[in-house]
Legacy VTK file of the C-alpha trace (Angstrom):
# vtk DataFile Version 3.0
C-alpha trace
ASCII
DATASET POLYDATA
POINTS 259 float
17.896 -1.925 -3.619
16.115 -5.183 -4.331
15.445 -7.659 -1.551
15.912 -11.372 -2.078
16.766 -14.346 0.102
20.425 -13.346 -0.202
19.816 -10.049 1.597
18.566 -11.523 4.888
19.430 -14.995 6.101
17.820 -17.124 8.796
20.587 -15.938 11.132
19.609 -12.319 10.418
16.003 -13.063 11.330
17.009 -14.937 14.473
19.233 -12.024 15.540
16.198 -9.740 15.151
14.121 -11.984 17.438
12.360 -14.222 14.889
12.674 -17.991 15.226
13.245 -20.661 12.583
9.487 -21.193 12.183
8.979 -17.521 11.367
11.738 -17.657 8.787
10.179 -20.723 7.158
6.728 -19.136 7.056
8.126 -16.030 5.389
9.836 -18.205 2.775
6.489 -19.923 2.167
4.871 -16.500 1.790
7.460 -15.657 -0.845
6.582 -18.843 -2.735
2.879 -17.926 -2.594
3.629 -14.495 -4.031
5.649 -15.945 -6.905
2.758 -18.280 -7.717
0.318 -15.356 -7.687
2.505 -13.407 -10.107
2.766 -16.392 -12.456
-1.001 -16.896 -12.377
-1.814 -13.231 -13.014
0.756 -12.994 -15.786
-0.700 -16.097 -17.431
-4.240 -14.749 -17.087
-3.226 -11.519 -18.829
-1.676 -13.437 -21.707
-4.738 -15.689 -21.968
-6.884 -12.573 -22.231
-4.762 -11.305 -25.125
-2.797 -8.722 -23.132
0.970 -8.384 -22.897
2.229 -8.153 -19.275
4.752 -5.395 -18.621
8.351 -6.255 -17.871
9.644 -5.813 -14.332
10.890 -2.396 -13.234
13.755 -1.484 -10.906
12.967 -0.598 -7.289
14.489 0.969 -4.198
12.888 0.166 -0.841
15.163 1.912 1.624
15.190 -1.159 3.858
18.102 -1.432 6.288
17.215 -4.351 8.563
14.767 -7.187 9.139
12.168 -5.059 10.970
12.055 -2.328 8.323
11.858 -5.077 5.727
8.736 -6.480 7.402
7.236 -3.010 7.862
7.678 -2.323 4.142
6.162 -5.707 3.357
2.996 -4.605 5.173
2.595 -1.806 2.641
3.308 -3.933 -0.401
1.934 -7.295 0.804
4.955 -8.928 -0.786
6.994 -10.663 1.879
10.597 -11.907 2.111
11.267 -11.956 -1.648
10.383 -8.351 -2.483
11.882 -8.104 -5.934
11.169 -7.030 -9.489
9.255 -10.289 -9.974
6.903 -9.996 -7.015
5.980 -6.319 -6.830
3.756 -6.298 -9.881
0.714 -5.971 -7.664
0.195 -4.407 -4.248
-2.068 -6.614 -2.127
-5.344 -6.594 -0.292
-6.598 -3.101 -1.103
-5.720 -3.542 -4.774
-7.881 -6.664 -5.022
-10.735 -5.040 -3.123
-10.640 -1.948 -5.317
-10.485 -3.985 -8.533
-13.403 -6.267 -7.670
-15.959 -4.023 -9.390
-13.914 -4.065 -12.623
-13.494 -7.845 -12.927
-16.216 -9.085 -15.255
-15.200 -12.740 -15.674
-16.649 -15.021 -13.004
-13.587 -17.266 -13.302
-11.129 -14.418 -12.721
-13.250 -12.923 -9.950
-13.198 -16.276 -8.127
-9.435 -16.525 -8.609
-8.908 -12.959 -7.372
-11.032 -13.730 -4.317
-8.923 -16.829 -3.656
-5.733 -14.749 -3.818
-7.312 -12.125 -1.561
-7.909 -14.601 1.268
-4.278 -15.751 1.154
-3.050 -12.139 1.076
-5.118 -11.505 4.207
-3.321 -14.384 5.941
0.028 -12.976 4.868
-0.852 -9.553 6.240
-2.095 -10.947 9.550
1.029 -13.056 9.980
3.362 -10.102 9.368
1.370 -7.912 11.753
1.580 -10.565 14.436
5.330 -10.950 13.827
5.713 -7.204 14.383
3.576 -7.493 17.560
0.758 -5.498 15.983
-2.947 -6.334 16.031
-3.410 -8.860 13.190
-6.888 -7.534 12.315
-7.167 -3.958 13.642
-10.583 -3.247 12.144
-13.563 -5.260 10.849
-13.208 -4.056 7.229
-10.266 -3.449 4.904
-10.106 -0.384 2.678
-10.606 -0.666 -1.110
-8.344 1.545 -3.217
-8.625 2.795 -6.770
-5.965 1.750 -9.256
-4.413 5.245 -9.134
-4.215 5.084 -5.346
-2.563 1.660 -5.493
-0.085 2.952 -8.066
0.690 5.931 -5.833
1.838 3.523 -3.121
3.919 1.436 -5.516
5.411 4.409 -7.413
7.290 5.543 -4.311
9.537 2.483 -4.699
9.982 2.505 -8.494
13.253 3.953 -9.784
12.973 3.048 -13.484
11.071 0.830 -15.918
12.029 -0.717 -19.276
11.466 1.666 -22.185
9.687 -1.174 -23.979
6.872 -1.128 -21.427
3.734 0.614 -22.684
2.560 3.683 -20.811
0.317 2.563 -17.969
-3.196 4.084 -17.789
-2.531 5.210 -14.216
-1.105 8.218 -12.413
0.581 8.744 -9.071
-0.725 11.489 -6.809
1.693 13.892 -5.062
3.390 12.310 -2.064
2.277 12.738 1.547
4.270 12.006 4.693
3.058 11.842 8.297
5.434 12.479 11.189
2.749 12.324 13.884
2.917 14.171 17.192
1.397 11.123 18.916
3.007 7.684 19.000
1.238 5.347 18.582
-1.347 7.104 16.426
-4.878 6.590 17.729
-8.325 8.204 17.672
-7.950 11.908 18.420
-4.257 11.983 17.433
-3.085 15.057 15.579
-1.447 13.913 12.354
0.751 16.186 10.279
0.301 15.513 6.558
3.382 17.064 5.041
3.385 18.023 1.378
7.077 18.237 0.454
7.765 20.780 -2.258
4.322 22.338 -2.485
1.444 23.881 -0.547
-2.010 23.216 -1.907
-3.605 26.292 -0.401
-0.996 28.590 -1.931
-2.514 27.761 -5.306
-6.151 27.803 -4.288
-7.863 29.513 -1.352
-10.603 26.874 -1.208
-10.672 24.681 1.932
-8.609 21.497 2.040
-9.811 18.316 3.740
-8.236 15.074 4.888
-10.100 11.985 3.710
-9.582 8.614 5.423
-10.580 5.790 3.091
-12.964 3.157 4.522
-15.117 0.425 2.999
-18.306 2.420 3.659
-16.897 5.583 2.127
-14.381 8.271 3.071
-14.348 9.829 6.526
-13.624 13.491 5.799
-12.168 15.895 8.359
-10.930 19.469 8.213
-7.278 19.991 7.320
-5.553 22.965 8.935
-2.670 24.519 7.036
0.599 24.591 9.002
4.207 25.065 8.024
5.116 22.306 5.606
1.652 20.835 5.117
-1.629 20.251 6.932
-2.795 18.879 10.264
-5.794 16.585 10.693
-7.265 14.837 13.719
-7.646 11.074 13.336
-11.380 10.298 13.423
-13.173 7.435 15.143
-13.282 4.162 13.243
-9.896 4.485 11.518
-7.486 1.822 12.779
-4.498 -0.183 11.668
-2.923 0.422 8.273
-5.190 3.149 6.915
-5.061 5.347 3.842
-5.336 9.119 3.778
-5.554 11.678 1.009
-5.913 15.442 0.796
-8.866 16.689 -1.200
-10.615 19.943 -2.013
-14.056 18.315 -1.996
-16.026 17.751 1.210
-18.834 15.765 -0.410
-17.062 13.004 -2.337
-13.624 11.562 -2.950
-12.535 10.141 -6.294
-9.504 10.376 -8.545
-10.722 13.699 -9.948
-10.949 15.359 -6.528
-7.706 14.052 -4.980
-5.220 16.845 -4.366
-2.464 14.753 -2.772
-1.959 11.273 -1.440
-1.864 8.390 -0.798
-0.503 7.947 2.707
-0.532 4.795 4.822
LINES 1 260
259 0 1 2 3 4 5 6 7 8 9 10 11 12 13 14 15 16 17 18 19 20 21 22 23 24 25 26 27 28 29 30 31 32 33 34 35 36 37 38 39 40 41 42 43 44 45 46 47 48 49 50 51 52 53 54 55 56 57 58 59 60 61 62 63 64 65 66 67 68 69 70 71 72 73 74 75 76 77 78 79 80 81 82 83 84 85 86 87 88 89 90 91 92 93 94 95 96 97 98 99 100 101 102 103 104 105 106 107 108 109 110 111 112 113 114 115 116 117 118 119 120 121 122 123 124 125 126 127 128 129 130 131 132 133 134 135 136 137 138 139 140 141 142 143 144 145 146 147 148 149 150 151 152 153 154 155 156 157 158 159 160 161 162 163 164 165 166 167 168 169 170 171 172 173 174 175 176 177 178 179 180 181 182 183 184 185 186 187 188 189 190 191 192 193 194 195 196 197 198 199 200 201 202 203 204 205 206 207 208 209 210 211 212 213 214 215 216 217 218 219 220 221 222 223 224 225 226 227 228 229 230 231 232 233 234 235 236 237 238 239 240 241 242 243 244 245 246 247 248 249 250 251 252 253 254 255 256 257 258
């Protein structure tokens, strides 16, 4: 299912408790996102690269509130479609900063980042969440970003070249505590597999932060693992399962990424 302006009207938003101003701001957000896509596509072509064609997606969105909640993950608001999901938002830009060599493109990426932060804060406020739940956002590797996006991809054009990325096995988190907070026990389910069945080495839960991963013990339970949310992890956070207690990188990730 693709989401466009035809899927939810102003009346739909008003029925869900959002006024005309909110609807207009979300439309403006959509316009921003389209401009970002056009700029990034043009920059790729200018650099001699061929941008991939849009894929097909399924978001599982059923109403305005689930639409906005999904938008928080993707940072693409109101016009989530095959044209606007070619990049995944704040954490993608933070994670890519080290790989951008051109000063011009780094400045442009930073300019997009600040607007994405405004988008995120506005959506959080609309959903009555804290607009800035922690003082730092979490940078993600390109494989981690792709893991988030891959959950929504159903197919891609055969003409697209193979991307130099991989998606990690999926995690899900039906928590025992609502809302989740410091000290909450979080169940990280691993549908279809159990990591410890293949390897008797310990498994850890790693919460990604700007200063490095916060690693906690993961206890095997039926259907997955349980971890206790550590101090300093707030808002939309990212979690992976790993077999390494000393460092977390794409080579040590066993499963993830979960928001």
